[in-house]
N, C-alpha and C positions, 0 to 999 in steps of 0.2 A: 519135471520136476524145479524147473527154472522157473516157470509158471505161479507152479504155489509157494513158490518162497518171494519172489516179485506182489503177487496178491499177500502174504502177510505181513510183510515189509510196507507194505502200500497201508493196510491196516491200521501197522501201528504209528505208521506218518500220521496219519486221519487221529487217529485217538491224541496223541500226544498234543498234535495241535488243538485239540477240542478242547485238553485239559488245560496248555497253556493260555487259551482265549478265557476259560473261565480263572485260570490265577490272577490276567491279566486284568481283569474285570472287575473280579473284587477288591485287585491292588488302585486301580482306578477308584473304587466307590468309596475304599479308606484315604484316599488321598482328600478326596471331596468334603468327603464329614472332617477331615480333620482343617480341611481351609477354612468349611464353614467356623467347625469349632473357634478356631483361632478369628477370626474374621468379626465373628459373636464377643471373644473376650479382650479386642482389643477394643469394638467398637462400647461396649459395658464401660473399659477402661477410660476410654475417652468423656465421658461423662459423666464419667466419678460413682458409680455403682459400683464399689467395690462389695464383692460376694461372700459372706464366709463362710463357710461349712464345721459343722459339727455342733457341739455345744460346746458355751462362752465356761475355760476352766482356770480362769483366776485367783486369786483371793476376794479380789470384789464378787464375782458369779458366788464364789462356796458363800460368802456371804449374805447376799442375793438368797440364794436356795434357802439356808437357814431361815433366814426372815418370813422367806415363804413358808416354809416347814412350821415356826409356831405359828405363825396367825392361821393357815389351814387347823393344823392341831386346837388350836384352842378354840375356833368356831366347830369346829364336828364337837367338841366336848359337851357347847352350851346348847348344839341340836340336838346332841342324844335327852341329854338332860328338858331342853325344852317339847321332846317328844315321846317323852316320860311322864312330863308334869300335864296335858295338854291333850289329852284323847282325841281331839276332834281334830279332823281333815283340814278347814279353813285356819284354823288355829297355826298347827304344821306347816301348809305352803305359806301362811304371813314369815315362820320363823328360817322357811327357807328364802325368802326372801329378801327379809330383813338383815339372813349372814351372808349373801349376797352385796349388797351394797353398801355393808360396814366392810369389807374386805380392805376394799381401801383404804378409808376412813380408818381402821385401824392400822395400815400400814404404815400410815404416815403419820399417826399417832404415837407409837409404840418405842418406832426407831428412826434413826438419821437419818436423811439424803446419803444416799453412799458418792 
């Protein structure tokens, strides 16, 4: 009976050791990953590479988005009119190219710099 208990205890200890080794390996991996991320972040700060996340949400960003929507809406209306008026595809393609090239020009001419 005691040999059976000793064998089961040895098996439990072996399984516990395996689980402990797996936990320590994953912990070491997490520590290495955190240290690597810290080194990258610190190097970026030293080089002056400030990373921003997400979209800008300030009042200037809202103004720029509104201006963008106005110009894109105007160009889409002009494209639809051009597509209706001219049925041939080369003219339609020319309308698209002109619209793409006109976007920055209209943006500068219609709105003051932010």
